[in-house]
N, C-alpha and C positions, 0 to 999 in steps of 0.2 A: 040641478042636476051637471055636474059636468060631462063632455060628449068622451075626452081622456084627460086623468091625470097622470103626470111622468113622475115616478118616484126617480129623484137622486137629478140634481143639475149638474155633473158633471160633465164630462166630454160626451159622452153616450144621449144622456137627460138635453144640453141644450142642441146637438144634430137632431134628434128628433121635432122639438120646440122650433127650429129651423123650419121644416115641412108642414107643421101644422100653421104656422104662421100665414102660410099660402093660402090659407081656407078660410072660410065663417064658422069653424067650431070652435064650441068652448073648449079651453083647456088651459091647463097649472102644472108647473113643474115645483113639487116639494122637497127639499135639502133641510134636515138638522144641523147645516153648516151654519157658523155664523156670515161669512161672506163665500161668494164667489171663487174658488180656485182656492181653497182651503186645505184641499188634500194632497195638491203641491206645492203649496206652501210648507207644508207640514213634513214637507222630503227634506234627505239633508241637502246642505248650503254648498255642495259643489258638484249636484244634478246638472250632466247635460244629455240631455238627449241624443242619442244615436242614429235619429232620423234627422236630416236635414228640415228644414222651415217648407219647404216646397212638397212634404211629405209627412206635417204635424199641424196641417189645417183642417178645419170643419168648413163644410160646403157656404157657399155663400159672401167667406171674408175671408180677404189676406192678412196672412202676419206680416209686420213689420219687421224688416229687416233682409240680408243679402237671400238669396233664395235657396243658395247650396249651403249657408251658414247652420251652423247646429245652433239652435236656442236651448237658453239655460231654462230651469226651474220656474225663475222670477220670469221671463219673459212669456212662460204659457199663462202663468198668473194672469199677467194682464190681461193676453189675448183672451181669457175666459171673461177677463171681466167687461171689456171693448164688445164681443163680441154679443154681449147679452145686450149690452146697450145699443148698437148697432140693430142688432134686431129686436128690442122692444121686447123681448120676452116675458113672459108673466111667470117669476120666479118669487115662491114664497118662502124665504127662507129661514134658520131656526124654528124647520117643522119637523120633527123627529116621528116618522110615522111607527107606531106601539101596535098598530092591529088593522089587520084587514082580514074582511069575508067577502064571500060570494052571497048575495041575497037573492029576493026576486025581483029586486028595483033596480039591483047593476052593485058595484064593486063598493061595502061601505070601508070607506078609510077614516080609523081616528089617530087623530095627532094634535098632540097640546089642549088634552080635552075637550076638544070636539070634531066630528065626523065630517065626511065632504063623500058622498053617492056619485061615483063618475060608471059611464057606461062602458069604457072602455081603458084600463090601468097597463102604461109599459113601466117596468123596473128596471130602470136604468142604475143600480147598486152598482154597478162597476167590479172588478175581482180583489179591490183591495178591501176588503169589507172588517176580518179581523186576521189579528195576525197568528200565525204556526207554529207553535214552540212546542220540538219536543215534550214529553212527559218528564223525561229523565233530568231536564232542567230544574225541577226543585233538589235537586239533590246536590247540586250546587254550594258551597261552604258562603258565610257572607261576603268572606271577604274578595272572591272573584266579580266583576262589577260586571252585569249580563246585559244585554237590551236587544232589543228587534231593530232592524234595519229599518224601519216605517218611527220609529224613535233614536234614530241616530242624527242627528245633527253635522260634529265636526269632531276634529281629536279633541279638542279640550274637554269633552266628557269621558274622557275614558281616564284609568289612573297609570301611570308608568309604571311600564312592562308590557312583555308580552303579550297579543291579541290571537287570539282562536276567530275566523271568520267562518261561519257554516252554512256553508250555501253560496254556491258560485255560478248563480244567472249572472245578469250585467249590472245588476245593483252590487252583489257582492264583490265582482271585480272590481271594482270602482269603488267600493269603502276598500277595500284591500290595497290597492293599491295608494290611496291616499293615506293609509296609516302608515302603508310600510317606509313612510317617509321621515317617519318618527319610531317606531320599534320593529321588534324583530314579530313577525305575523307568520302565521299558519295559515294556509286554504282549505279548508275538510272541503271534499268533492264526492259526489256519490256517481261522478262518471266521468269519461275522458273529455278532457276539456278540446275542443275546437274553434280554431278563430277564424274569424271573416276580417279582411281589410273593410275599414269603414268608409276610406274611398279606394276607388279605384280606375285608372284612368284623366282624373281631374274631376270624376262625379261620386256622388254618394252611391254606394254598395244598394241605395235601394232604387234606384235609377234603376241599375242593371236590373235588379230585379224585376221588375215595370214592366219592361222591354222585354224579357225575355218569359213575361208570365206568371213568376210566382208572387204578387202580391194577390193575385186573382184565383191563384187553385182555390176550389171547390173543397171544403173539406170532407165532403162525404165520398170525393174521388181516392181510386188508390195512390195517386202522388200526393195528394192532402193527406191522406191515410200516414202517412209512409212519413210527410213533413210535421203531424200533429205529435207522431210517437217520438220523433227523435228531440230531444234536448236544444234548446234557443243554443247559436253560438255566441261566444265572446266577441263584440264588435271590437273592432279596433288593437294595436298589439299591445298597449301597455302594458297587462297583468304577463301579457308573454315574458316579456323586456325585463321585468322585475323578477320573475320565477327564475330569467336564465342569471342574472348578478347574483343572485341568493338573498334578494330584500326579501321575498315570499317562496312559504317551501309548502310544497301542497301536498297534503294528508287525506287519505281515504274515509270514505263516510265516518262520521262520528254517530258511533252506538250504542254509549254509556258516558258515566262519568261515576268513578271511582276514589272517594275521597274526596284529592282534589285536583285531579288528573284526568286529563280525556281522551278516553278509550275510543281508537278506533277499530272499522273493519279488519282489517289485517293483526289485528293486536297488539298492536303497539301505541302508545301512549304518550302525551306530551300535556304539560304544564304551562297554566298562560293566566295571568291577571285582569285579564277583558275578554268576553265574548262576545262578539257582533253574531244575532240567529237571524241570518239570512234568508231566513228556509219559507218565505213567500205566506202566501194567509189560505185563509179557508171560508168557503161560503157562511153567512150566518142567517136567516130566514127565519127565525124562534116567530117574530112579527107576521108574518103571511100563515094566514090559518087558511092552508086552503090543499088540505093534505095532496091532493088525485094530481096535481099537476109537477111532482115529484118523485123519481127513483127510490129505488132501495138504499141507494147511498146518500140519497136528502139534495140531490143536484135535478135542478129544472130538466122537464121532460118538452122538450122542444126540437120544430124543425123551422132552422134560420131564426129564432125568437118569437114563432109561432107556439103557441102550447092547445095541448087538447081540452080546455075551456075559454070558451068564447068571448072573447075581447078581452083578455089578460095575456101579456108579451114581455118576453124579456129582450136588453138590449145591453149592447158593450159587454157581450161574455164570452172570456178566450176561446177562440175558435167557433166564434157561432157559425158561421157562416165562410171563414176563411183564413189565414193566419193572421190580419192586422185588424181579426174583428173588434178586439178590446184595445187596440191603440186609435189615434187621432186621426190615423192618415185613413184608417179603415169603417172607423164606426159609421160613418156615412150611406156606406149603401146599404147595411144592415139597416138605418133606420127609415131610408128611403123604402126596403120592401115589405117593413111593417105598416110605415104609414097609408104604402097601395093596398095592402092587405086589408085596415081599418077603413079607407075607403069605399072597397069593394065590398065589404061587409056589412058591418054594426053600423055605419054611418053612409052608407048608398042612397 
């Protein structure tokens, strides 16, 4: 029996492992990936973080390179691999958890035709579990190429012709700007776009956020609730410039597909030979057979990652306790909180 099993060896799981490594508790990280950093490696080739290295690190290990420079996805992959090696974390890869139940002996975890028992389980599978694509995407004719942003790598995947990007988060914005260098691009948005500079006064905007306390605002406060309910801003002005120059045309929310046309909320239509669904992700906890931990919408019930089931925790969820909870720069605080809770309860 393990004292703690961490399901997921991404940034959240590794941060949890860092704190447990300081103890004599037995623990193990499980992940279905073939290698550390696989999720980051699978993202689009041109991906660059909008947080500098100084705000893109896990506890106890500094990233190589300029502190105010912006790391690429490959920088993050290398960093996570080196993090595991530096802290000698017990990671078991190629291990996909297929079922977990709560028993009298502890949590029973089934994976790769074997079972593990743990006193505590930290579910650190993160927010990027299953692509969320509108159901009407099934109505697209075969000649239109469609792909989710999680599968997008570079422009050569697409066929020659107009492109519609559905979803204007920072990933959708970056992909739209990249594709606009080759083709006519439409960007479908569900709310008014707001922009923030990536740098201000020679420093990252996140340095300023840190100084005025935005990064530490608790999700349960009035300010936290206000920020949580507002869409994320677009960091940098590349998209704004591309729209102003006419390279990218902004369209309202995509609501349907009619024959070979995309229909928008204002009843306008356009045709495109390619569509990139930058529509985010949805959770998938089919393997977690502990029904009482979920609310009626299928989302985990928790307070700062601590659930109503003794010994069961979540880590790396968006706004778990604050804005950065699902990001490299914010997951450590939540990991430390859960670690301290485990220490004070089941492993005291």
